[in-house]
C-alpha positions as CSV (number, residue, x, y, z in Angstrom):
1,M,-4.7,4.4,19.8
2,N,-1.8,3.6,17.5
3,K,-2.3,0.8,14.9
4,L,-0.1,-0.8,12.3
5,H,-1.8,-2.0,9.1
6,L,0.1,-4.0,6.5
7,G,-1.9,-4.2,3.2
8,I,-1.3,-5.9,-0.1
9,Y,-2.8,-4.2,-3.1
10,G,-3.2,-4.7,-6.8
11,L,-2.7,-2.1,-9.5
12,I,-4.8,-3.2,-12.5
13,V,-4.8,-1.1,-15.7
14,K,-6.6,-1.8,-19.0
15,N,-7.1,0.6,-21.9
16,N,-5.9,3.7,-20.0
17,K,-8.3,2.9,-17.2
18,I,-7.6,1.7,-13.6
19,L,-9.6,-0.6,-11.5
20,L,-10.5,1.0,-8.2
21,V,-12.9,0.2,-5.3
22,K,-14.9,2.7,-3.3
23,K,-14.2,2.6,0.4
24,S,-17.2,2.4,2.8
25,R,-15.4,2.7,6.1
26,G,-12.0,3.3,7.7
27,P,-9.7,6.2,7.1
28,Y,-10.4,6.4,3.4
29,I,-14.2,6.4,3.5
30,G,-15.7,7.7,0.3
31,K,-12.4,7.6,-1.6
32,L,-11.4,5.4,-4.5
33,D,-8.7,3.0,-3.6
34,L,-6.7,0.1,-5.0
35,P,-8.2,-3.3,-4.4
36,G,-6.5,-5.3,-1.7
37,G,-6.2,-5.7,2.1
38,S,-4.5,-7.6,4.9
39,A,-3.2,-11.2,4.8
40,E,-5.0,-13.6,7.0
41,H,-3.1,-15.6,9.7
42,G,-0.8,-18.0,7.9
43,E,-1.6,-16.7,4.4
44,S,1.2,-15.9,2.0
45,V,1.4,-12.5,0.2
46,D,0.5,-14.2,-3.1
47,Q,-2.6,-15.9,-1.5
48,A,-3.7,-12.7,0.2
49,L,-3.3,-10.6,-3.0
50,S,-5.4,-13.1,-5.0
51,R,-8.0,-13.6,-2.4
52,E,-8.5,-9.9,-1.6
53,I,-8.8,-9.0,-5.3
54,I,-11.4,-11.7,-5.9
55,E,-13.4,-10.7,-2.8
56,E,-13.4,-7.0,-3.6
57,T,-13.7,-7.1,-7.5
58,G,-14.4,-10.6,-8.7
59,I,-11.3,-10.5,-10.9
60,K,-9.0,-13.5,-11.0
61,I,-5.3,-12.5,-11.3
62,N,-2.7,-14.6,-13.1
63,K,0.6,-12.7,-13.4
64,Y,1.9,-9.9,-11.3
65,N,5.1,-8.4,-9.8
66,L,6.0,-6.1,-7.0
67,F,5.6,-2.5,-8.3
68,D,6.1,-0.3,-5.3
69,N,5.6,0.1,-1.6
70,Y,4.2,3.0,0.3
71,T,3.9,4.1,3.9
72,A,1.8,6.8,5.5
73,V,0.5,7.8,8.9
74,V,-3.2,8.4,8.7
75,D,-5.2,9.9,11.6
76,F,-8.9,9.2,11.8
77,T,-11.8,8.6,14.2
78,D,-14.2,5.6,14.1
79,D,-16.3,3.7,16.6
80,R,-13.1,2.8,18.5
81,G,-12.1,6.4,19.0
82,E,-9.1,8.3,17.7
83,I,-6.7,6.2,15.7
84,S,-3.3,6.9,14.3
85,M,-2.6,4.2,11.7
86,Y,0.8,3.5,10.3
87,H,-0.3,2.1,6.9
88,V,2.3,0.1,5.0
89,G,1.3,-1.1,1.6
90,L,2.9,-3.5,-0.9
91,I,1.6,-2.6,-4.4
92,Y,1.7,-5.3,-7.1
93,L,1.3,-4.5,-10.8
94,I,-1.2,-7.0,-12.2
95,K,0.0,-8.0,-15.7
96,S,-2.5,-10.7,-16.6
97,F,-6.1,-11.1,-15.3
98,D,-9.6,-12.3,-16.1
99,D,-12.1,-9.5,-15.5
100,S,-15.1,-11.3,-17.0
101,K,-16.7,-11.6,-13.5
102,L,-16.1,-8.0,-12.4
103,V,-18.4,-7.2,-9.4
104,K,-19.3,-3.5,-9.8
105,E,-21.7,-3.4,-6.8
106,N,-20.6,-5.1,-3.6
107,D,-20.9,-4.5,0.1
108,F,-17.8,-6.4,1.3
109,E,-16.2,-5.4,4.6
110,D,-15.0,-1.9,3.7
111,T,-15.7,-1.6,-0.1
112,L,-18.8,-1.0,-2.1
113,G,-17.7,-2.7,-5.4
114,A,-15.2,-1.9,-8.2
115,D,-15.2,-0.2,-11.5
116,W,-12.8,1.1,-14.2
117,Y,-11.9,4.8,-14.1
118,E,-10.2,6.8,-16.8
119,I,-6.8,7.6,-15.3
120,S,-6.6,11.0,-16.9
121,K,-9.8,12.2,-15.3
122,L,-9.1,11.2,-11.7
123,T,-8.2,13.9,-9.2
124,K,-6.2,13.7,-6.0
125,D,-9.3,14.5,-3.9
126,Q,-11.1,11.4,-5.2
127,L,-8.3,9.0,-4.3
128,S,-6.8,7.4,-1.2
129,P,-3.1,8.4,-0.8
130,F,-2.1,4.9,-1.8
131,A,-4.1,5.0,-5.1
132,F,-2.8,8.6,-5.8
133,N,0.8,7.6,-5.3
134,A,0.5,4.4,-7.3
135,I,-1.1,6.2,-10.2
136,T,1.5,8.9,-10.1
137,A,4.3,6.3,-10.1
138,L,2.7,4.5,-13.0
139,Q,2.7,7.6,-15.2
């Protein structure tokens, strides 16, 4: 099955650390990824970005701008069978945020919570392709 997935993601950095979520299902299961996801029907990109980051991390974002975009074809198998997903991501650099309500443990849809990770200690094997490319572009 071929599938198109358009996602909207936040790149949140603080004190040389990046906020990442751990994926619990989908093509990046077990990997660290940028918080974000798909827009709901009728939702703007701004609304989707804010909602997804709050749902997955508890963080309220204030100021941000488009940082990058990324595409990849990812082949994986799940309960629906073999899937070839064309993943398109809009990545926003979050410039101002309130992380006082960070949710470190969560079982929300496809993530298990969020945490800060030291950028210099992350390896490519730990990261989704989106997170790896965003971190590489940031440096």
